[in-house]
C-alpha positions in Angstrom: 52.2 218.4 -92.5 48.7 217.5 -90.5 49.0 221.2 -88.7 49.5 222.8 -91.9 46.1 221.1 -93.3 44.4 221.9 -90.0 45.5 225.6 -90.2 44.4 225.9 -94.1 41.0 224.2 -93.6 39.9 226.3 -90.7 39.5 229.7 -92.9 37.9 227.6 -95.8 35.4 226.4 -93.4 34.7 229.6 -91.8 34.3 231.4 -95.3 32.0 228.3 -96.1 29.8 228.7 -93.1 29.6 232.6 -93.4 26.3 233.8 -93.8 26.8 236.4 -96.1 28.7 234.4 -98.5 27.0 231.1 -98.5 23.4 232.0 -98.5 21.6 232.7 -101.6 20.0 236.2 -102.1 16.2 236.9 -101.9 16.1 237.4 -105.8 18.0 233.8 -106.2 15.5 231.9 -104.0 12.7 233.6 -105.8 14.3 232.4 -109.2 14.7 229.1 -107.6 10.7 228.8 -106.9 9.9 230.1 -110.5 12.2 227.0 -111.6 10.2 224.6 -109.4 7.0 225.9 -111.2 8.8 225.2 -114.6 9.6 228.3 -115.5 12.6 229.4 -117.0 14.5 232.3 -116.1 16.2 233.8 -119.5 16.2 230.9 -121.4 13.0 230.3 -123.3 14.0 226.5 -124.4 14.6 225.3 -120.8 10.9 226.6 -119.9 8.6 223.7 -119.1 5.5 226.1 -118.8 3.6 226.3 -121.9 1.2 229.1 -122.8 -1.4 230.2 -125.3 -1.4 233.4 -127.3 -4.6 235.1 -128.1 -4.9 237.8 -130.8 -2.4 239.6 -132.9 -0.4 238.0 -135.5 0.4 234.8 -133.4 -3.3 234.2 -132.5 -4.2 230.8 -131.3 -0.5 229.7 -131.0 1.1 228.1 -128.0 4.5 229.0 -126.4 6.8 228.8 -123.5 6.5 231.2 -120.6 9.7 233.1 -119.7 10.9 235.3 -116.8 13.4 238.0 -117.6 15.2 240.2 -115.1 14.6 244.2 -116.0 16.3 247.1 -115.4 19.3 246.3 -113.0 18.0 243.4 -111.9 15.4 244.6 -109.6 12.3 243.3 -110.9 11.2 240.5 -113.3 8.7 240.3 -116.2 6.8 237.4 -117.4 6.6 237.1 -121.4 5.1 234.0 -123.4 7.3 233.3 -126.5 6.0 231.6 -129.4 9.0 229.4 -130.4 9.8 229.0 -134.3 11.4 226.0 -135.6 12.9 225.2 -139.0 11.7 222.0 -141.3 14.3 219.8 -139.4 13.0 221.0 -135.9 15.8 223.3 -135.1 15.3 226.1 -133.0 14.9 229.6 -135.4 13.6 232.4 -133.2 11.0 233.5 -130.4 8.2 235.9 -130.9 6.9 237.7 -127.9 3.4 237.4 -127.8 2.2 240.5 -126.4 4.7 242.4 -128.9 2.8 240.6 -131.8 -0.4 242.7 -130.6 -1.5 239.5 -128.5 -2.3 238.6 -124.6 -1.7 235.0 -123.1 -3.0 232.6 -120.7 -0.8 230.3 -118.9 -1.5 226.6 -119.7 -2.0 224.3 -116.4 -2.3 220.7 -116.2 
């Protein structure tokens, strides 16, 4: 039984240590850096980075900065989303600041 376990664990260990399988891609590394700065990727409710929209129909409203991959995942775009909640505080929708005719700045501490 011990010999079987040793033979089974060697290929598993080799796969786990393989650089091509174990290493994160450079895009994954970039996304992890964004998350450390509080910027969510493809989930506006998870974002911890506020932004302020100027102009357009959402002028002077505060939102959340989010980053999305565009195209075939080859690049990223940052978007300030103004969050809409109902009377009970449940999330309803997100309005893109730039699509509503505004521009935005990222708020810092």
